[in-house]
Structures are given as C-alpha cells and as structure tokens.
N, C-alpha and C positions, 0 to 999 in steps of 0.2 A: 764660707766653708774653708777658704784657704787659710784662715787663722786657726783652724782646728776646733772651732766652736760649733755646737749643734745649731741647726737653723730651724726657726719657727717662721713659717711664711704662709701667706694666703695662696690658695689654689687658683691663681689667675695668671694670665700671660704665659710666659715661659718657665715659671717656677717649677712646674711638674717635670720639665726636662732636666732641671738642675738638682732638685731636692728629691731624694728617694725617701718617701714618708715611711718612718719606722726604722730606717737604716742610717740616714745622714741627718735626720731631723724630723720635722712634722709639717705636713700641709694641712691647713685649716680652711674651712669655707670662708669666703669673703664676708666680713661683717660679724663673724663669730667671736665676739669679744669674750664671752664666757669660756669658750673653748681655748682661746689664746691664754687667758688667765690660768685656766686649769693646766694647760701644757707647761706654762712657766713654773707653776707650783710643783708639778711632777718632776721637772728637770732639776729644780732647786733641791728637792727632797731626795734625789738619787744622783749624786755627783758622779758615781761610777758609770751609770747609764749615759749621762750627759757627755762624759768624756769619751765613751765608746762611740756615740753618735758623731761627736766632733772629729775623732780620729778617722772614722769611715768617710766623713765628708772631705777631710784633707786628702785622704788617699784617692778619692774620686776626682778631686780637682787636679791632683798631680797626674793621674792616669789619663784623664780625658781633656783637660782644659789648660794644662801648662804649655809653655812655649815649645818644649820638645815634643809634646803630644800633638800640638797643632801643626808643627813643621812636618812631623811624620805623616799626619793625615793628608796634608797638602801634597807631600811627595808621593804617597800612595795614589792619590787622585791623578796627579800628573802622569805617573807610570801607567795607570789604567788607560788614560786617554791616549797616550803615545802608543800603547800596545794595540789599540784599535786601528791605527793608521799604518 
C-alpha cells in the first residue's frame, strides 16, 4: 500500500485491518484462485480505477501507519494514561 499500488489480498489474518476492500484494493476468500485472477484482469483493464485504489491505499498508510502517525498515537495513549493518575 505504501507504494501506491492497489492491493489484492486474501481475507485472512490481519489483512482486513489493513485493506479496505473496494477502497484500497480487494480482499478475496482464501483459495479463490478464480476470484484473484478476475480481480487482476479487472485492475489491468481499468488503470484509472487501479490508480485510485493505489492512491487511497497510500493515503491510508500515511494517515494511520506512518512513523508520524504512530508517534502521535503513542503520545495520545501516554497522555490519556497520565491524565488518569
């Protein structure tokens, strides 16, 4: 996602937390080879849509998973914990 490319991933593990299906890429059932192939064909046939998914993924990474975002989240957590005491 950080490269600005759309993601095609299986809906296992933590992928659902990272990939917003239909917005930053697509989540497919594990073992759905035909679905994966179809998704690849669809993205290849519509480069503008693929680019839009990729840009949305990049924006999501920058907003939620970049170093500044992580530092801010930790700072907020520490502030909340200190405010309780």
